[in-house]
N, C-alpha and C positions, 0 to 999 in steps of 0.2 A: 592378269596382275599379279606381282610378283608378293609374298609377305614375308617380312624379315623380321625377327625379334631383337630388338635391341638390348644390349646390356652396358652398363657403364663403369667406366673407372672412376676411381675417387676425384681425380683431377678434371674430369671432364668426359666428352665422348671418346667410344673406344672406336677400333677399325671397322665394325659393322654398321657404321652410319652409312646410307646410300651415298654413292658417290658423287651425285649430283649436288645432295645437299653440303657434302663435305666440301666440295668445291666452291659453294657459294660461301660459306664459313671461312674457308681458307683465304678467298677474296678480300674479305673484310679485316682478318687477321694480318693480311700484308698492308693494311694501312697502318703506318708508324707515326707519320707526322702530317699534318695538312692545314690547310686555310680554306674556309668556305663563307661565302656571302649568301644568305638566304632570308626569306620571309616566312612568317608565319600566321597563318589567319584562322580564326575561330568565327563560325557563323554569327552573323550581327556585329561583328568587330572590324575594326580597321587592320591592315597587314602590319605586322609587327616587325621592324629591320633588325638584323641580326648577324654579327660575325663571328667567327670562332675559329681558335687555333687549336691543334690537336697535338699532343705529344704521348703517345701510348694511351693508357689510360686517362691521363690528365688532358683535361679542356678548359680553355680560356674563353668565355661567352662575353661578348660585348653586346649591350641591348641598347640599340641607336633611336627608338621612338617607333612611331606609325605612321601610316599615310594620312591621317586626319592632321598631320602637323604637332602631334601631341608627344615630348620627349617623355620618358619614363621617370626622369629626374630633371629639375631646371635650377638654374642659378636662383640663389637667395637676393632677392633686392637689388639685383645687378652687382651683388658684391664679388663674384668670383668671374675672373676674366673669361671671354670665350675660349673656349677649349677645342683643340683639333683631335681630341680622341672620345671614345665613347662615353656616352652619358650614364652608364652602369656597366659594372662589371662582376662576373661570379667565375672565380677560378676553383675549380676541383682538382686536388692533388693531393697525394699522402694520406687518405682517408677524411680528408675534411673538405668543405667548401667554404671560401673566402667570398665575401661581398663587399664591394667598393663603389659607393656612387658620386654623383654629381654634388650631394648635399655641401661637399667641400673636401678639401683634401686633409681631413682632421680624423674621420672616424671609419671602421671597417668592422665587420664581423667576420668571426672565424667559427663554423659549425664541424661539430663531428658528424660522421655520416653513417648510417644505418641501412644497409640493404641497397640503397640508390643515392645519387648524387641531388636529385633536384633540378639536374639539367639534361635535356634529350642526349642520348648518347647517339652521336653522330656515326661513328664506326658501324653501329647497329640500325640506322635508318635503313628501312627496306628490307633488312633481313629478319624481322619479326614484324606480327600482323600489329602492331601498335606502337605509338613514340615512346618507346622504351626510356627510362631514365637509367638505366644501366650502360656503364661504358665498355665493359667488355664484350665482346661477340659471344663468346662460347656461354657465359653467363646469362646474357639475354636468352639466347636459344634455350638453354637448360630451363630457362623461367616459362617458358611455354606449355612445359608439361609438368613441371615440379619435380620431387625426388625420385619418384617410380617411373622407370621406362615404359614409353607405349609401344604399340605394335607399329610397325612402319609398313607401308605399301608403296610400290611405285608403278608406274604407266608411262607410255610415252605418247604424246600427241603432236606429229609433226616435230619442229624444231623446240617443241616444250616438252619438258620432262616433268611430270606431276609426282610429289612426294607426299605422301599422307601419314600424319603421326595420329594415331587412334588411342584413346584411354578411356574407358568407361563409354560414357555418353557423350563425351567430347573429342573433337577432333579437328586437327588443323593441317590445311591443305595448302602446300606450296606450289605455284605455278614458275617453273624455271626456265629462263631463255638460254638453249644451249649454245647459241650464236654468240652472247654476250655475257662468257663468264659463269653460266647457269645462275645469274642474279635472278632474284625474285622480280616478276612482273605481277603478280597478284597473289594475295594472302587469304584464305577463307578460314574463318574460325567457328566451327558448328557446334551447336548443342542438338541433340537428338535428331542429328541430320539437317537441322535448320540452320542458316547462315544468322550469327549474332553479331558478327564482326567481318568487315572486309575492308582490306587495303590494297589499293593500286599503285604501280610505280609506272613510271617512264624514265627509261635508262639512257643515261649519256657517258660517254667516255671521256674521263677528265685524267689528264697525266698517264695514259694507258690503264685506268682502272674503270671499270664500269660502276656507275653509280646513281642512285636516283635524282633525276634533274626534277622529279616531282612526286611528292607522295601525297594521296589523299585517303583519309581514313574515314570510315562510316560504322556505325554503332546502331543495332536496332534498338527500338523502343520497345514498351511492353507491349504494344499490339503487333510486334516483329516486323515493323516499317525499319527499313535502313534509311539513315539520314547522317550526313556529312558532318564529323566533329570537329575536325582539322584538316587543314590543307599547307603542306610546306613545298617551296618552291626552291630550288638551288640555282643561284644566279651565276655563281663563279665557283670553282674550286679548284684547289692543285694539292697533290699528295706526294710525300715523300722527296722531296727536294732538298738538296744539299744545303741549304741557307736556312731551312727550317730549324727552330730549336729544338733539340733533341729532348728537353724537358722543360717543364713548366714551373716556375716559383712564384712567390708573391711580387718579387722585383719586376716581372713582365706586366703586372697591373700598373706599375706607376706609383707606387704607394711613396708617398713623399714623407722624408725623413720628419718624425714628430707624429706620425698619424696614430691615431688611438685605435686598438683593436682588440674588441670585447669578442671573449670566448665563450661558447655554449655547447653543451652536450647534445646528445640526437633528439632530447625530447625540448630544447631550447632554454634549459635551465643554465644560469651562469655557472661555468667553471671555476672562475679566478678573477682576481681584479683587472680592470682594463690594463692591458700592456701596451707598448708603446714600440714603433719600427723604427729602429736606427740606421736603416738601410741594407742590414744585411740579415737580422733576426728579430724576433719579438723580446724584449726585456722588459722589467718592471718599471714603473714610473720612477722610482727612487734611483736605479741605477741609471735611467736615461738623464735623470738631472746631474747626477755625478759624471758621467760622460760629456754632459754638455758644459759643466764647469772647467772639465780637465782639459777641453778642447779638442777631445777627441771626435766629437761629432759637433755638427751644427744644422741648425735647421734649413731645409732647403730654402731657395729664394722664393719658389712659389709660397710654401708656407709663411714665411715672413710677410710676405706681400699679403697673404689671405688674413693673418692676426690683424695686419694695419686695417685692412678693409674691413675686417669685424668691429674693429674699434670705432671706424668710421660711420659703421651701420648702427652701433649703438648710439652715438652721439645722434644720429639722426632720429633714431625712436625716441630717444629722451625729449629731443627739442619737439617732436611731434604731439608727445605726451602732454608736453606744459600747454601746447596750443589748444589741446582738445579737453583739458583738466577742467571738470566741473559740470560736465553733460554727461549724458548717458543712463543706463540703469545702475543704480545703487542696490546692492545686495550684500549680505552679511558672507564674509568668506569664510572657508573652513578652516579650522585651526591650524596654525602651523608653528614652527620656534619662531620668536622674534629676529632673532640673527637673519632667517633666511625670509621674511615677509617683503624686503624691498627688492628681491632678485628677481627682476623680471616683470615685475607687477606693473610697472607703464606700458609694458608691451602687452601685456593681456588686458589691461585697462582699455587701451586705443584700439585693440582686436575686437571687443565687445562692443565698443564705440562705434567703429567704423562700419561694422557689418550690421548693425542694428540688430544685435542678437536678441532672441526671446530671452525671458527670465530663466526658463529650463536650459539653454543653451549657456546663459552666462553661469549659473550655478555650475554647470558641468566644466566650463573653462576655468573657474576658479579651482575646481576639483583637481583638473589636470595640471594647474599652476603649482599647488600644493605638492603633489606627487612629485614633479620637478624638482621643486625646493627640497624635498628631503631628499632626492637624489645628490643633488649639490651638496647638501650637509656632509652626506657621507663621502663625497669625493673631497671635500676640504678635510675632514676629520680623518680620513686614509692616509693622508700625508703630514700628519700630525700638527694642524692647524684648525681654524675655526671659520665658520663661512662669514662671520661677524668681521673677520678680518679683510674680506672681499666686499668693497662696495663701489659706488658709481663716483668717480674722480673726474671732474672736467667732461662728464658724458661718456668716460671710458670704465668698463671692469678694471678694477684695481685692487694691490693689496695695501692694508695699513698695519703698521705695528702698533705696539701697547700705547704709544703716545698718538696716535692717530695720524703719523706723520708715512709717506710712502716707505716702502723698504729698501734697505740699503742693497748695493750691488751685491752683496754676497748671497741674497734670498733671490736674486733674479731668475735663477734655473728655475727655482721650485715655483715662483710666482707664474712664470710664464707657461708651465706645464700645468697646472692647475685651472688657469686661467682658459687655456685650451680645450680642456677637459669639461669646463663649464660650458664654453660655448657649443662643444660637441652635445651636452645634453638639450640646449637650446634648439640645436639643427636637426636633431635626429629623434627627438622625442615630443618637446613643447609645442613646436612649431607646426609637424605635421599631424600631432593629435589634435590641436586646436582646428586646422583647416578641416579636418574630417568631421568637423560638427556643421559646417556651413551647406546649407542647400544650394542649389544650382543658381536659384535667383540671387542669393545673397554672394555668390562668387562674382556676379557681373557688376558688383559693386567696387571690385577692385581697381586703383587707380589704373590708367592707361598705362603708365610708366613702369608698373609693379610687374614682376615675373610671374610666370603661372606658379600654382603652387607645388612645393617640394613632394608633396605626397597626392599623385593622382589618384582619383577613384579607380577602383580595381573594374576590370572589365568581366 
């Protein structure tokens, strides 16, 4: 056995890294672009289907549902047409993670990143002994032992080269297949010479690149017994093809013109007012309205259809509420500003009645309603208006002027922007929060024609 002390440069590993481990790392650094189709499974849960595009340290992840037939997001009351793309997407690029879901082509999130992306680093899959959330292979490898360099040892076992990094009572042992580009087939993480984490990989060649066709991760419990925690199976992969995009941007997510984007810092605190996507960049809602009035941009056809369908869904909810009026639980609602009280109240009342909510659930439902109404009040006032200007006209959300008449064409852009943002609050806050109140038995009360909930219970 040969001992080697490793020193590190500021920008990563230096030349004294064992050659076998360096070759494994270089093989992953050589992956510049790629496309993968894979499944992830946690014990006791269904397989989750995913697709991913890679461009350097950027990745676009499509979450397509699971083997129980559950989608991670669902069309709401059949409002949204069937889609030929994924049910939920996450884009990691330029230090931020964008999230865009099936709730409709009207809302997305943009979150600052700190340390990791929240998305498995596919270029690092199989290079380290855990499903790393770091996209850069070198950074992921350095994360195995932290700032201080370890002592390295190497040995050879036939066609397998073993590299051990030891630091204090902790060690990481890579078993590298010399025939397959020195890519790892097994990684043991030990504490006091006891395996606490184990990862095993089956390698397959995709486009001349050796890459895990499967990865199984195990972790030891308090008694030291290893148990599987996650399994990833790669069904298809291609790398570094000339037709792959060399960079990934929000445009690759298919963001519709008019999509609302909420920005958050790394602690999920709002950074700024909701911005809107004009097809090329994020702009303020005021600027979006100005560009809309000037004819520089227009809502996409899909967005226009969505707004129309949202109006029809509102009509349907209002009609159903009138039919059910007079029944259900009567409780005192939390205080809210008078102007906001009517917004979404029929939907919430119908929800409480349809699912036979307990008094505790009903109180919680109306608290959620009051919170969303306050959000709506802020949205309206942010654009210089009042929520009292927005009421139900012929079953649709609409805007009235001081005389109670629908606003003129010159206010059309402002009205549409605010209405879309109000619908965004309904789709991304009110509805999913209400549905999380329901028990499994109550979920069975959903009408046969209704879609699955917009927000599935987490597994």
